[in-house]
C-alpha positions as CSV (number, residue, x, y, z in Angstrom):
1,X,-108.0,17.5,37.7
2,X,-109.0,18.8,34.2
3,X,-112.5,19.5,35.3
4,X,-111.4,21.9,38.0
5,X,-109.5,24.0,35.6
6,X,-112.4,24.3,33.1
7,X,-114.7,25.1,36.0
8,X,-112.5,28.0,37.1
9,X,-112.2,29.3,33.5
10,X,-116.0,29.3,32.9
11,X,-116.6,30.9,36.4
12,X,-114.2,33.6,35.4
13,X,-116.0,34.1,32.0
14,X,-119.4,34.3,33.7
15,X,-118.0,36.8,36.2
16,X,-116.7,39.0,33.3
17,X,-120.0,38.9,31.5
18,X,-122.1,39.6,34.7
19,X,-119.8,42.5,35.5
20,X,-120.0,44.0,32.0
21,X,-123.8,43.7,31.8
22,X,-124.4,45.0,35.3
23,X,-121.9,47.8,34.8
24,X,-123.6,48.8,31.6
25,X,-127.0,48.9,33.2
26,X,-125.8,51.0,36.2
27,X,-124.0,53.3,33.8
28,X,-127.1,53.9,31.8
29,X,-129.1,54.5,35.0
30,X,-126.5,57.1,36.2
31,X,-126.7,58.8,32.8
32,X,-130.5,59.2,33.3
33,X,-130.4,60.1,37.0
34,X,-127.3,62.4,37.4
35,X,-127.5,66.0,36.4
36,X,-125.4,67.2,33.5
37,X,-121.9,68.0,34.7
38,X,-118.4,66.8,35.1
39,X,-119.2,63.8,37.3
40,X,-121.8,62.5,35.0
41,X,-119.5,63.0,32.0
42,X,-116.6,61.2,33.7
43,X,-118.6,58.2,35.0
44,X,-120.5,57.6,31.8
45,X,-117.8,58.4,29.2
46,X,-117.7,55.6,26.7
47,X,-114.6,54.0,25.3
48,X,-115.3,51.9,22.2
49,X,-113.1,49.2,20.8
50,X,-113.6,46.2,18.6
51,X,-113.8,45.3,14.9
52,X,-115.9,47.0,12.3
53,X,-118.7,45.0,10.7
54,X,-117.5,42.8,7.8
55,X,-120.2,41.7,5.4
56,X,-119.7,38.6,3.2
57,X,-122.2,38.6,0.4
58,X,-122.7,35.1,-1.1
59,X,-125.2,34.3,-3.8
60,X,-127.7,32.7,-1.4
61,X,-127.1,34.6,1.8
62,X,-125.3,37.5,3.3
63,X,-123.2,37.0,6.5
64,X,-122.0,39.9,8.7
65,X,-119.4,39.6,11.4
66,X,-118.5,42.3,14.0
67,X,-117.6,42.7,17.6
68,X,-117.6,46.0,19.6
69,X,-117.3,46.7,23.3
70,X,-118.4,49.9,25.0
71,X,-116.8,50.5,28.4
72,X,-117.4,53.2,30.9
73,X,-115.7,53.9,34.2
74,X,-118.7,52.5,36.0
75,X,-118.7,49.3,33.9
76,X,-115.0,48.8,34.5
77,X,-115.5,49.2,38.3
78,X,-118.3,46.7,38.1
79,X,-116.1,44.2,36.3
80,X,-113.4,44.5,38.9
81,X,-115.8,44.2,41.7
82,X,-117.6,41.1,40.3
83,X,-114.3,39.4,39.5
84,X,-113.1,40.1,43.0
85,X,-116.4,38.7,44.4
86,X,-116.2,35.6,42.2
87,X,-112.7,34.9,43.2
88,X,-114.1,33.0,46.1
89,X,-115.4,30.4,43.7
90,X,-112.1,30.2,41.7
């Protein structure tokens, strides 16, 4: 029983990652292909959120931590579509 729940969780995580990556790729392709205008600006407008980079300087090494996400309308649509598609495996 426990294995089924973890399988669903990891399938959902994989669906989110696949949706974000494919959406980012299509968004960049649209940015290159579409002519400058309102449609291109709307579909490829980036929303950034996350944490700024934090650097911890130790005597022997320096460690940096940070996490940022860039979402566009296209990438959000791809995430929704891929999660909807992957629901058949959930």
